[in-house]
C-alpha positions in Angstrom: -22.7 14.2 0.1 -20.1 16.8 0.6 -17.0 16.3 2.9 -16.1 19.7 4.4 -14.5 21.4 7.5 -16.7 21.5 10.4 -18.5 24.8 11.4 -19.5 25.8 14.8 -23.2 24.9 13.8 -21.9 21.4 13.6 -20.7 20.9 16.9 -23.8 19.5 18.7 -24.7 16.9 15.7 -20.7 15.7 16.1 -21.2 15.2 19.5 -24.5 13.4 19.2 -23.1 11.1 16.6 -19.9 10.4 18.6 -21.7 10.0 21.9 -24.0 7.4 20.3 -21.2 5.2 19.6 -19.5 6.0 22.9 -22.5 4.6 24.7 -22.0 1.5 23.1 -18.5 1.2 24.0 -17.2 1.8 20.6 -15.2 5.0 21.3 -14.5 7.7 24.0 -17.3 10.2 24.9 -16.5 13.7 23.8 -18.0 16.7 25.7 -19.4 19.6 23.7 -16.6 21.6 25.2 -14.0 19.3 23.9 -15.6 19.3 20.4 -15.5 23.1 20.3 -12.0 23.0 21.6 -10.9 20.8 18.7 -13.4 21.9 15.9 -10.7 23.0 13.5 -9.4 19.5 13.4 -13.0 18.0 12.3 -14.3 17.2 8.9 -18.0 16.4 8.4 -20.0 14.5 5.9 -22.8 16.9 5.0 -25.9 15.8 3.1 -28.2 18.8 2.4 -27.3 20.4 5.7 -27.3 17.3 7.7 -24.3 16.1 9.4 -24.0 12.4 8.5 -20.5 11.6 10.2 -17.4 13.1 11.3 -13.6 12.4 11.6 -10.6 14.4 13.0 -7.0 14.8 12.0 -5.1 15.7 15.1 -1.3 16.4 14.9 0.8 14.2 17.3 4.3 15.1 16.3 6.3 16.7 13.5 5.7 13.7 11.1 2.6 11.9 12.7 -1.1 12.6 13.1 -3.9 10.7 14.4 -7.2 9.9 12.6 -9.7 10.1 15.5 -13.4 10.5 16.2 -14.5 8.6 13.2 -18.2 8.2 13.6 -21.3 7.9 11.2 -24.8 8.6 12.2 -26.6 5.3 12.7 -29.1 6.0 9.8 -26.2 6.8 7.4 -24.1 3.5 7.9 -23.4 1.0 5.1 -23.5 4.3 2.4 -19.8 4.8 2.2 -19.9 7.8 4.5 -16.9 6.4 6.7 -15.0 5.6 3.7 -15.3 9.0 2.2 -14.3 10.7 5.6 -11.2 8.4 5.9 -10.3 9.4 2.1 -10.8 13.0 3.2 -8.8 12.6 6.4 -5.8 11.1 4.4 -6.0 13.9 2.0 -6.2 16.5 4.9 -3.1 14.8 6.5 -1.2 15.1 3.1 -2.1 18.6 2.7 -0.5 19.4 6.1 2.7 17.4 5.1 2.2 14.8 7.7 4.3 11.7 6.8 2.4 9.1 8.9 -1.3 8.9 9.9 -2.4 6.4 12.6 -5.7 5.3 14.1 -6.7 3.4 17.3 -9.8 1.2 16.3 -11.8 -2.0 16.7 -12.3 -2.3 13.1 -8.7 -2.7 11.6 -10.1 -4.5 8.4 -12.0 -1.2 7.5 -8.7 0.7 7.8 -6.8 -1.9 5.9 -9.0 -1.2 2.7 -7.5 2.1 2.9 -4.1 1.3 3.2 -3.5 1.0 6.9 -1.4 -1.7 8.6 -1.6 -3.0 12.1 1.4 -2.1 14.3 2.4 -2.4 17.9 0.7 0.3 19.9 4.2 0.8 21.9 5.5 2.1 18.5 3.5 5.2 19.0 4.8 8.2 21.0 3.7 8.3 24.7 2.1 11.8 24.1 -0.5 9.9 21.9 -1.9 8.2 25.0 -3.1 11.4 26.7 -6.9 10.6 26.0 -6.3 7.1 27.6 -6.3 8.5 31.0 -10.2 8.9 30.6 -10.9 5.7 29.0 -12.4 3.0 31.4 -10.3 0.3 29.5 -7.2 2.1 30.1 -5.7 -0.8 32.2 -6.7 -3.3 29.6 -6.9 -1.5 26.2 -8.1 -3.8 23.3 -7.9 -1.2 20.6 -5.7 -1.9 17.7 -3.3 0.6 16.4 -3.0 0.9 12.6 -0.7 3.1 10.6 -0.7 4.7 7.1 2.7 5.7 5.7 1.9 8.8 3.6 5.5 9.0 2.3 8.2 11.6 2.6 7.5 15.0 2.8 10.6 16.8 2.7 13.6 16.5 5.2 13.3 13.9 8.0 11.2 15.5 11.0 12.7 15.8 14.4 12.5 12.7 16.8 9.9 12.9 19.6 11.9 14.1 22.6 10.2 11.4 24.7 11.4 8.6 22.6 15.3 7.6 22.2 17.2 8.6 19.0 
């Protein structure tokens, strides 16, 4: 299995994997258009040309990125695909110079095994919640926020202009 940047030819498979889990209430549905729009953010787990899973790293602010759309094909669960994708996403965030990486999840124990810690969702900048307007649970969100501190990468980044200094 190889973890690599997503290609145009992976978009349909990424959508099928994500939307399989979305239909079961585990994550938000993603249209093919939305996947194409953010394809450069995606990494995929590829086994002999078959996409087994995906993850995206999306910049939220100067020092903060979100690990999102982590999903594994149903027939590939339990084979370490998700763990490999998380490790690759962490490495990608490091390479980008991101200082903190967060995720919104229902399986915080999985992320804890990769060094993430639970945090209060209110600690995240308001711009993080832009996807929430499309969520049917937006008024009663039950996802857990987790954060991984990747350490300092240079000078302190600027504050989010929506957050008090």
